[in-house]
C-alpha positions as a Markdown table, in Angstrom:
| # | Residue | x | y | z |
|---|---|---|---|---|
| 1 | Met | -0.2 | 0.1 | -0.1 |
| 2 | Met | 2.7 | 2.4 | 0.8 |
| 3 | Lys | 4.7 | 1.7 | -1.9 |
| 4 | Asp | 1.8 | 2.3 | -4.2 |
| 5 | Tyr | 1.6 | 5.9 | -2.8 |
| 6 | Ile | 5.5 | 6.7 | -3.1 |
| 7 | Glu | 5.4 | 5.3 | -6.7 |
| 8 | Lys | 2.2 | 7.6 | -7.7 |
| 9 | Arg | 3.6 | 10.6 | -5.6 |
| 10 | Ser | 7.4 | 10.0 | -7.9 |
| 11 | Val | 5.3 | 9.9 | -11.0 |
| 12 | Leu | 3.3 | 13.2 | -10.0 |
| 13 | Leu | 6.3 | 14.7 | -9.0 |
| 14 | Ala | 8.0 | 14.5 | -12.5 |
| 15 | Glu | 4.7 | 15.4 | -14.3 |
| 16 | Tyr | 4.8 | 18.4 | -12.1 |
| 17 | Ile | 8.4 | 19.4 | -13.0 |
| 18 | Ile | 8.5 | 18.4 | -16.5 |
| 19 | Ser | 5.3 | 20.6 | -17.0 |
| 20 | His | 6.1 | 23.5 | -14.9 |
| 21 | Lys | 10.0 | 23.3 | -15.6 |
| 22 | Ala | 9.8 | 23.4 | -11.6 |
| 23 | Thr | 12.6 | 23.6 | -9.1 |
| 24 | Val | 12.8 | 20.7 | -6.4 |
| 25 | Arg | 12.2 | 23.3 | -4.2 |
| 26 | Ala | 9.2 | 24.6 | -5.6 |
| 27 | Ala | 7.9 | 20.8 | -6.0 |
| 28 | Ala | 8.5 | 20.2 | -2.4 |
| 29 | Lys | 6.3 | 23.2 | -1.8 |
| 30 | Lys | 3.7 | 22.2 | -3.8 |
| 31 | Phe | 3.5 | 18.6 | -2.7 |
| 32 | Gly | 3.8 | 19.4 | 1.1 |
| 33 | Ile | 7.0 | 17.0 | 1.2 |
| 34 | Ser | 10.8 | 17.8 | 2.0 |
| 35 | Lys | 13.3 | 18.8 | -0.9 |
| 36 | Ser | 15.1 | 15.6 | 0.1 |
| 37 | Thr | 12.1 | 13.4 | -0.6 |
| 38 | Val | 11.3 | 15.4 | -4.0 |
| 39 | His | 15.4 | 14.5 | -4.7 |
| 40 | Lys | 15.0 | 10.8 | -3.7 |
| 41 | Asp | 11.8 | 10.0 | -5.3 |
| 42 | Ile | 13.1 | 11.9 | -8.7 |
| 43 | Ser | 16.4 | 10.3 | -9.0 |
| 44 | Glu | 16.3 | 7.0 | -7.2 |
| 45 | Arg | 12.9 | 5.8 | -7.2 |
| 46 | Leu | 11.4 | 7.3 | -10.5 |
| 47 | His | 13.9 | 5.3 | -12.6 |
| 48 | Glu | 13.1 | 2.1 | -11.6 |
| 49 | Ile | 9.2 | 2.7 | -12.3 |
| 50 | Ser | 9.2 | 5.0 | -15.6 |
| 51 | Pro | 13.2 | 5.6 | -16.9 |
| 52 | Ser | 12.1 | 7.6 | -19.7 |
| 53 | Leu | 9.7 | 9.9 | -17.3 |
| 54 | Ser | 12.7 | 9.8 | -14.9 |
| 55 | Lys | 15.1 | 11.1 | -17.6 |
| 56 | Gln | 12.7 | 14.2 | -18.6 |
| 57 | Ala | 12.4 | 15.0 | -15.2 |
| 58 | Asn | 16.2 | 14.9 | -14.9 |
| 59 | Ala | 16.9 | 17.2 | -17.7 |
| 60 | Val | 14.3 | 19.6 | -16.4 |
| 61 | Leu | 16.2 | 19.6 | -12.9 |
| 62 | Ser | 19.9 | 19.5 | -14.7 |
| 63 | Glu | 18.6 | 22.6 | -16.2 |
| 64 | Asn | 17.7 | 24.5 | -13.1 |
| 65 | Lys | 20.8 | 23.4 | -11.6 |
| 66 | Arg | 22.6 | 25.4 | -14.5 |
| 67 | Glu | 20.4 | 28.5 | -13.9 |
| 68 | Arg | 20.7 | 28.5 | -10.4 |
| 69 | His | 23.3 | 31.2 | -9.9 |
| 70 | Leu | 21.2 | 33.4 | -12.5 |
| 71 | Arg | 18.1 | 33.0 | -10.2 |
| 72 | Gly | 19.8 | 34.0 | -7.0 |
| 73 | Gly | 21.2 | 36.9 | -8.5 |
| 74 | Leu | 17.9 | 37.9 | -9.9 |
| 75 | Ala | 16.5 | 37.5 | -6.1 |
| 76 | Thr | 19.2 | 39.4 | -4.9 |
| 77 | Lys | 18.6 | 42.5 | -7.2 |
| 78 | Arg | 15.0 | 42.4 | -6.7 |
| 79 | Lys | 15.6 | 42.3 | -2.8 |
| 80 | Tyr | 17.3 | 45.4 | -2.9 |
| 81 | Met | 15.2 | 47.3 | -5.5 |
| 82 | Glu | 12.1 | 46.5 | -3.1 |
| 83 | Lys | 14.3 | 48.0 | -0.1 |
| 84 | Glu | 15.3 | 51.0 | -2.4 |
| 85 | Lys | 11.5 | 51.6 | -3.2 |
| 86 | Gly | 10.8 | 51.6 | 0.7 |
| 87 | Leu | 13.3 | 54.0 | 1.5 |
| 88 | Ser | 12.3 | 56.7 | -0.9 |
| 89 | Lys | 8.6 | 56.9 | 0.1 |
């Protein structure tokens, strides 16, 4: 019973990540589980359930990983722009 739930969750996570180009953090938040669980479901469990789905999901996560330094820079920029707006009022 529990194994079925985990397999279904792994597939749902992969489909969500692929369709939304979501990060591990975003998927974890959406499903109410930890980032570690998302990572384990996608990188280990899914490969045994659906290798093709696993390959697609891992491709999205790899792309996100390559772009993370850009996202971090944008978040920092946004933070300071918001801070500046608050001071000018």
